[in-house]
N, C-alpha and C positions, 0 to 999 in steps of 0.2 A: 188734165194737168200733165206737164211733162216733167216737172221738177222731182227729184228725189227728196223725200221728206226726211230731214235730220231729226231722229227720235230722241229729244232730250231725256225723256223718262228712261229709255233703255241705257244711255249713257250714264245717267245718274245711278242706275242700278249696278253697273259695272264699277264705277267709282266707289260706291258704297261697299261693295265686297272687298275692294282694295283697302279701304279705310278700316274695315273691321279687322283684317289681318294686321294692319299697322298698329291699331289699338292694342291688340293682343301682345304684340312685341313690346309696346311701350310699357304696359302693366307689368310684364315680365321683368322689365328693366327697373321697375320701382316707381313709374310715373302713374298719376291719376288724372288724365286730362279733363278739362271742363270749361264751359263757357258761362260768362255772366252777361246778362243784358242790363242796360241802364236806361230807364225810362222816367221822364219828368212830365207829369201831367197826364192827360187822357186822350192823345191823339188816336184817332181810330186806326189809321194805316200803321203807326208804330205798334199799336196793340196787336194788330193782325200779324205783323212780323215777329213780335215777341212769342206769340202762340205757335208760330211756324218753327221758330228756333227751339223752343221747348219740346215740340213734337219730335223734331229729327234727332235732338240730343237723346231723348228716350229711346228712339229706335236704333240708334247706333250704340248705346251704352255710354255716352259722354255724360260727365257730371254737368249740372246745370244750376246756376244761382241767378235769381231774378232780384233786381233792385228797382223799386218803383217809388218815386217821390212824388208828393203832391205839387200841383201846378205853382203854389206860391212858395216852394222851397227856395231858399236863397242860393245864390251862385256858390257861396262858400260851402253850404250844406251839400251841394252836388259834387263839388271838388273833393270834399272830405269822404264821400261815398266812393269816389273813383280811387282815392288813395287806400281805402280799406280793401278794395278789389285788387289793387296793386300788391298789396301785402299778403293776400290770401293764396296759399301755396296750392289749394285746390282749384283755383281759377287760372287756366292757361291763357285764355283770351277774353278780352273785354269788348263788348259790342254797344256802343252808345246808339240809342234808337232816337233819331230825330224826326220831326223838329222838337227843339226845346222851346219853353216859353220865352217871350222877348227879352226878359230881363237876364236870362241865362245865356251867356256868350258861347257860341259853338267852339270857338278857337280856344278860350280859357279852359273849357272842359277837355277837349281833345288833347291840348298841350299837357295836361296833367296825367294822361294815360301813359303808363309804362310802354314805351315803343316795342319792347319784347312781348307785350300782350296785346298789341294793337293788330288784331287779326284781320281787319278789314281795311287796312292801309289808310287810315285817316290822318295819323300823325305826320307832321311836316318832315321828320327825319325819314320815314318810311316812304313817303312820297319822292323825297329826294333820291333815295337809293333806287327807286323805280325809274326815275329820270336818268339816272346813271347806268341803267341796265343791269342793277344789282339788287332786284327786289327780294326782300325777305318774305313779305306777305303780299303777293299781288291781290288787288281788290277782287272780291268774290265775283261780282257780275262780269267785269272784263275777263277774269280768269276763266269763267264758265264759257264766254265767247270763244276764247282761244282753245279750250279743251274740245269744244264741239267742232270747231274748224279743223284742228290738227287730227282728231279722230276720223272726221270725214275724209280728209285727204289720204290718210293711211288706208282707209277702207277702199279707196279708190286705186290703191297701188302706187301712190304718188309719194315722193320724198318731201317731207314737210319743209325742210330748210331750202332746198332747191326751188320749190314751188312758191314760196312766199318771198324769197329774195327778188326784189325789183318789181314784184306783182303790183298792180294798180288797186289800192285799197281805198274805199271812201267810208268814212265814219260820219253819219248824220246825227248832230248832237254833240255839244261840248261841255257837258256837266262835269263837275269835279269827281263825281261818283262813277261815272261810266265813260263818257266820251274822251275826256282828256286822258285818263290812265289807260284806256283801251288803245288810243292812238300811240301812247308810249310803248305798250307791249308790242304793237305792231312794228313800230320803228325799230325796237330792239331785235326784231326778226328780219330786219333790213327790207321791209316792204316800203313801197312808194306810197306813203300815207297822205291822204287829203282829209281834213276835218271841215265839215260844213255845219251850219246851224241856222237859226231863225233869221239871222242877218244876211246870210247868203240867199235865203229864200226871198227876203224882202227886196233884194237887189235883182231878183229874177234870174239868179245864177245857179240855183240847185240842180237843175236838169243837166247842165253841161258837165258837172262833176259826177253825179251818180250814173250817167250813161256811159261813162268811160271805165267804170269800176269793174274789175274781175271779181272782186270781193266787196260786198256792200253790207255794212253793219248799221242798223237803224235804232237809234236810241234818243228820240225826239220828244216822246210822250204826246204825239199827236195821232189820233186814230186814223189808220189807213192813209197816212201822209204819202207813202211811196206806192204809186200806181204803176200799172205795167208799162206805160210809156217812158217811166223814168229809170228803167232797168235795162242793162245790156243783155242781149241774147247770150244765154249760157253762163251768166253770172251766179255766184254763190251768194245767197242773201241770209243774213242773221237778223231776226227781228227781236230786239230787246223789249219793245214796248208792251206794256200791259195796261189796257184802257177799258174801264167799265163804262159802257155806253147804253143808251136806250134806243131800241129800234122802233121807228114809227110803224104802226100797224096798217097804215094807209099806203104810204109810198115806199117804205123800206129805209128811209133816210136815218143815218146815225145821229143821235143827239146826245148832249152831255147830261141832261137832266129831264126828269118827268115834271118839273115845276112850270116849265114854259111850253107854249105850243111848238109843234114841229117847225123847225126852221125853214123847211122846204114848202110843206103844204098847209101848215097852220093847224093840223089835226091835234086833238087833245091827247096827251101822252100819259095821263095819270094812271091808266091801266096797262101801259105798254110793257114789253118784256125787256129785261136787261140782258146784255150780251158782253162778253170779254172779247176784245179784239187787240191786235197788235198795231204797230205803226206802218205795217205793210198791208196792202190791199191783197189778200192772200191768193185768191183764184186767178186774177189776171197776171200776178207776178209769177205764180207757179207755172203758168203756161209759157213763160219765157226763161225762167231761171233753170240752172242745172241742178241746184239744190236749195232748200229753203227750210227754215225752222218754223214750226207751228206756234200759235199762241191760243191757248195754253199748251204746255207740253214740250216746250223748246228750251230756251236759254234759262227761264226761271226754274226749271226743274233741276238744273245742274248747279245753280248759284249756291244753295245751301251746302251741297257737297264740297264746293271749293272753300267755304267758310270752315267746314269741319277739317278739310285737309290743312288749312292754315293753322287751326287750333292744335292739331297733332304736331305740326312742325314747330309751333311755339312750345309745346310741352317737351318735345325732344331737346330743343335749345336750352331751356331752363334746366332740364335734367343734366345736360352736358356741363352746365356752368356751376352745378352744386359743388 
């Protein structure tokens, strides 16, 4: 493998040390920053994320409040809970954990969050500020991508501004949580930014965009979507995908579930091993790229630190406005 591995865990440790110092300064000034999570129902993924947030709050010494409502809670009850969090001085940031049940509107809940406590940039006003190049709280995962990219460039002795201005950057994936806001962050750095997605692939046009990219960020949620032939020699590749797959014990093919036979050879998968992989086929891409983030241990390791950074920023703003 020729690529330099961008170690997200090491970057997360560096950021954590910076945040601990910032937290001490805020407490000395009279603030007590804290995060509140809001979960409705029993979604497994949301529950896992809630546990991760509670863990890093404990490690950093941030306050933490959990609000968990039953799946049959009314939309009015959910909004009332948000309003109680808005009014809680011990809550600097509010993190809604989706998906919500079908009868609870995402937009109604998010619109009810105080924009000054919207630490993952869900509220339309904060997304608008991001579009204008004036983000108060850049979304955590896109911010983690930028943090890793900028620290990598500096470690190579390169000026971040000069390097990104006009550079060819391709984002694979156009979700509201990663792809779109990441493209905005890159545009705000004056990068030449192309956003591709499933419809680009359906047209057979994905390769012509990815192969031109000096910087390739993949956030499509498709295991090993980006193979070595889709990457430019010497590109920097950030893999945002985290996919839990099943490895066929006979042919090695990755499958989505143990419930069905292997899609390649038909083998029984009931006793097969699980594996976590990204959206990038790691070894073939590492052979061509200049640098690459691993999965796990890459972007995901830094995301929670960006959420914590936004929470401290929110606490500082709230302290200044008292």
